[in-house]
Every structure is written in C-alpha cells, then in structure tokens.
C-alpha positions, 0 to 999 in steps of 0.5 A: 500500500505504501509503495502504491501511494509513493508511486502515485505521488511520484507520478503526480509530481512527474506530470506536474513537472512535465506540464511546467516544462511544456508551458515554459517551452511553449511560452518561449516561442509563438504558437501555431495559432499566433503565426497563422491567425493574422492570415486567416482571421479576415476569412474566418474570424470566429471559427478559431476565436476559442483557440486563444484559450489554450490547447483545449480551445484549439481542439474544440474550436471547430466543433464549437463553430459547427455547433454555433452554425447549426444553432443559428440555423435552428433558432433563426433571428440572425438579423435581430442578433446583428442589430443588437450586436451593432448597438452593443459595439465591440465588433463581435459577430453573429458567429461568435455570439452563437458559439457563446450560446452553445457554451452557455447551453453546455453549462446549463446542461452540465448543471442540470446533469449534476443535479440529476445525478444527485437526484438519481443517486439520492431519490432514485428518480426516473431517468427519462424525467432527468434527461428532460431536465437536462435538455431544459437546462441546455435550452435555458442556457441558450435563451439566457445568453440571448436575454443577457445580450438584450440586457447589455444593450439596454444598459449601454443605451441607458448610459449613452442616454445619460451622457448625451446632454453633456456631450452635446453641450461640450460639442457646442462649446467647442464649436462656439470656440471656433473649431469645426465639427470634426475637430470638436468631436475629437476634442469631446472624445479626448476629454470624455469617457463613456459609451457615447464617446466610444461611438463618436470615436467610431464616427471619427474613425470612419471619417479618417478612412474616407467617409464623409462626416454626413455619412458617418453620422447617418450610419450612427443614427441607423445603428443606434437604438436610441431615438434621442441619439438618432435625432442628435446624429441626424440633426448634426448631419443636416447642420453640417450638410446645409451649413446651419449654425451648429451651436444652436442645433446642439443646444436644442438637442441637449435641451430636447434630450433633458426634456425627454429624460424628465418625461421618461422619469414621469412615465416611469413613476406613473408605471411604478405607482401601483407597485409602490402601493403593494407594500403599503396595502399588504404590509403597512396597512395590516400592521396599522390595523393590528396596532389600532384594534389589538388594544381594544381586543385585549380590553374586550377579553379582559371585560368578558373575563371579569 
C-alpha cells in the first residue's frame, strides 16, 4: 500500500513537472495559432476565436463553430442578433455570439446533469424525467445568453442616454470656440469617457478612412437604438450638410434630450405607482390595523373575563 501511494505521488509530481516544462517551452516561442491567425482571421474570424484559450480551445474550436452554425440555423433571428450586436459595439459577430450560446447551453446542461445525478443517486428518480431536465437546462442556457445580450444593450443605451446632454453641450462649446465639427468631436472624445464617446470615436474613425462626416453620422443614427441619439446624429448631419449654425442645433438637442429624460422619469413613476402601493396595502396597512384594534381586543377579553 505504501509503495502504491509513493508511486502515485511520484507520478503526480512527474506530470506536474512535465506540464511546467511544456508551458515554459511553449511560452518561449509563438504558437501555431499566433503565426497563422493574422492570415486567416479576415476569412474566418470566429471559427478559431476559442483557440486563444489554450490547447483545449484549439481542439474544440471547430466543433464549437459547427455547433454555433447549426444553432443559428435552428433558432433563426440572425438579423435581430446583428442589430443588437451593432448597438452593443465591440465588433463581435453573429458567429461568435452563437458559439457563446452553445457554451452557455453546455453549462446549463452540465448543471442540470449534476443535479440529476444527485437526484438519481439520492431519490432514485426516473431517468427519462432527468434527461428532460437536462435538455431544459441546455435550452435555458441558450435563451439566457440571448436575454443577457438584450440586457447589455439596454444598459449601454441607458448610459449613452445619460451622457448625451453633456456631450452635446461640450460639442457646442467647442464649436462656439471656433473649431469645426470634426475637430470638436475629437476634442469631446479626448476629454470624455463613456459609451457615447466610444461611438463618436467610431464616427471619427470612419471619417479618417474616407467617409464623409454626413455619412458617418447617418450610419450612427441607423445603428443606434436610441431615438434621442438618432435625432442628435441626424440633426448634426443636416447642420453640417446645409451649413446651419451648429451651436444652436446642439443646444436644442441637449435641451430636447433633458426634456425627454424628465418625461421618461414621469412615465416611469406613473408605471411604478401601483407597485409602490403593494407594500403599503399588504404590509403597512395590516400592521396599522393590528396596532389600532389589538388594544381594544385585549380590553374586550379582559371585560368578558371579569
């Protein structure tokens, strides 16, 4: 027994030493993926995205890409996913998102499989029901990734809505100081940090690559999901195209966004009014009634007892 234990410890130590040596040797020279990826990334950008995560990622990347493609054909909605990814920014493609959905589905299946195994061993449940539970877990994982994308887009657009009045005022100040629209956008992007500044940086990148300012602003208005930001980009594009004074347009846009924010707050308060009444009706009011009538009940019980 002692010899077996010693052999197992020695084998584990040898395996760990070999892993350390292999990792050190691999870190000294670029991997095959690092040498080949720059030449094939524009052809198949997402098929090998998982390969950056190590050896297992390189082995599983083709299978995950195939599974993501099949999942996309099964679910459909590619146009909706493209629009949400464009609104999210970051340059992620539909193929990469489908691979993430596959991974989330595998994670949901694994969690339900662990619960099913514990249930099968402990309670002796039927195998078909547990298999259905695992399938449900995989479906929930896939749908959860889609809902997470929608939530990310909504949070990003909420931050952009909050940043828009300040950015419009900064751009108005820059233009009033004598700078042109492009120079004013560059100054605003340099001094501000946020989601809207990243979108404006994307507009500037399009302008530097030869796109006109009007076309870049129209593209911004087309890919955003915010009506206020779309009006801001369209108004700025029209002002640049027709030579309208930008300062007045930008101040009007900022005031319009602030008024829209106040209106949305009022609408949100109206929708939450019923929800705010629930704790009052079901928690505070019963406690108040109990405190009001309990002394009288005690007095009546004492009177009847005497």
